[in-house]
C-alpha positions in Angstrom: -34.7 -14.4 27.7 -36.6 -11.1 27.9 -37.0 -8.5 25.6 -35.1 -6.1 28.2 -32.2 -8.4 28.0 -32.2 -8.3 24.3 -32.1 -4.6 24.4 -29.3 -4.6 26.8 -27.3 -6.9 24.6 -28.0 -4.7 21.7 -26.8 -1.7 23.5 -23.8 -3.3 24.0 -22.8 -4.0 20.5 -20.7 -1.1 18.9 -22.7 1.2 16.4 -20.9 1.9 13.1 -20.8 5.6 14.0 -18.8 4.7 17.0 -16.4 2.8 14.6 -16.3 5.8 12.2 -15.3 8.0 15.3 -12.9 5.6 16.7 -11.0 4.9 13.2 -11.8 8.0 11.2 -11.8 7.9 7.3 -9.3 6.0 5.3 -6.0 7.6 4.6 -4.8 8.4 1.2 -1.1 7.7 1.8 -0.2 8.9 -1.9 -1.5 12.5 -0.9 0.3 12.3 2.5 3.6 11.4 0.9 3.0 14.0 -2.0 2.6 16.8 0.4 5.8 15.8 2.4 8.1 15.7 -0.5 10.3 18.8 -1.1 11.2 19.5 -4.9 14.8 17.8 -4.5 12.8 14.7 -3.1 10.6 14.5 -6.1 13.7 14.8 -8.2 15.3 11.8 -6.4 12.2 9.7 -6.6 11.8 10.6 -10.4 15.5 9.7 -11.1 15.2 6.4 -9.0 12.1 5.5 -11.1 13.8 6.2 -14.4 17.2 4.7 -13.6 15.6 1.6 -12.3 14.0 0.8 -15.7 15.0 -1.4 -18.5 15.0 1.6 -20.6 17.7 3.1 -18.9 19.7 -0.1 -18.9 19.2 -0.4 -22.7 20.4 3.4 -23.0 23.6 2.7 -21.1 24.3 -0.5 -22.9 23.7 0.9 -26.4 25.9 3.9 -25.5 28.7 1.7 -24.1 28.5 -0.6 -27.3 28.5 2.3 -29.5 31.3 4.3 -27.8 33.4 1.0 -27.5 32.7 -0.2 -30.9 33.5 3.1 -32.5 36.9 3.4 -30.5 37.7 -0.2 -31.4 36.6 -0.8 -35.1 36.0 2.7 -36.4 38.3 4.7 -38.5 41.7 5.1 -36.8 41.8 9.2 -37.7 38.2 9.5 -35.9 38.7 7.4 -32.7 38.7 9.8 -29.9 39.2 7.3 -26.9 41.9 4.8 -27.8 41.6 1.4 -26.4 42.3 -0.7 -24.5 42.1 1.9 -21.6 39.1 3.8 -22.8 40.1 6.6 -20.2 37.5 8.9 -21.4 34.7 6.3 -21.3 35.8 5.2 -17.8 35.7 8.8 -16.7 32.2 9.5 -18.0 31.1 6.1 -16.7 32.4 6.7 -13.2 30.9 10.4 -13.1 27.5 8.8 -13.8 27.8 6.3 -11.2 29.1 8.5 -8.6 26.1 11.0 -9.1 23.5 8.3 -9.4 24.6 6.2 -6.5 23.6 8.5 -3.7 20.6 10.1 -5.6 19.1 6.4 -6.2 19.8 5.7 -2.4 17.7 8.8 -1.5 14.9 7.7 -3.8 15.1 4.3 -2.4 14.6 5.6 1.2 11.6 7.9 0.2 10.1 4.9 -1.8 10.6 3.0 1.4 8.9 5.5 3.4 5.9 5.4 1.1 5.9 1.6 1.7 5.8 2.0 5.5 2.7 4.5 5.0 1.1 2.1 2.8 1.5 -0.7 5.4 0.5 1.6 8.1 -2.8 2.5 6.3 -3.6 -1.2 5.5 -3.2 -2.1 9.1 -5.5 0.7 10.0 -8.1 -0.6 7.5 -7.7 -4.1 8.7 -8.3 -3.1 12.3 -11.5 -1.2 11.2 -12.8 -3.9 9.1 -12.4 -6.3 12.3 -14.3 -4.0 14.4 -17.0 -3.9 11.8 -17.1 -7.7 11.5 -17.3 -7.9 14.9 -20.2 -5.6 15.3 -22.1 -7.6 12.5 -21.4 -11.0 14.1 -22.8 -9.3 17.4 -25.9 -8.1 16.0 -26.3 -11.5 14.0 -25.9 -13.3 17.3 -28.4 -11.1 18.9 -31.0 -11.6 16.2 -30.4 -15.5 16.4 -31.1 -15.4 20.1 -34.3 -13.0 19.6 -35.5 -15.4 16.7 -35.2 -18.5 19.1 -37.1 -16.5 21.8 -40.0 -15.4 19.5 -40.1 -19.0 18.1 -40.4 -20.4 21.6 -43.2 -17.8 22.4 -45.0 -18.7 19.4 -44.8 -22.2 19.9 -46.0 -21.7 23.6 -49.1 -19.8 22.3 -49.8 -22.5 19.8 -49.6 -25.2 22.4 -51.6 -23.1 24.8 -54.5 -22.7 21.8 -54.5 -26.3 21.0 -54.8 -27.0 24.9 -57.8 -24.7 25.3 -59.8 -26.3 22.4 
């Protein structure tokens, strides 16, 4: 194999500058999403994050226990929502549910959009990494072939030197 064929093989290996041009810089999907969210979208995500927490669950559970406990076991003259119907508690609970349900669904859709952006960015990074690894392997393959050619020439020179003695 001649030096010219090594140069031709090296010219076919993609350079990292070419890979940079092809794939561009890595995307910051958090910034992309933040720029695309309206104030109401931000509110929906904020509510979804808070309502989907154990703190919110405990707050609702404690509120329910206190409300039902007071109206069941509290002083009769101070009970404001008589059992067993607890109509006022049901009214407020239903209002809370009716308002939070669609808001949470909007927030989950926005969080899903973020997940899709992250998956897309991960795929782009994987493609770039694959191209870079391929370029490195091509360089290493060319270097191995070049090293073998150099060793053969050195051995040829050594054997020619021994034969001339």
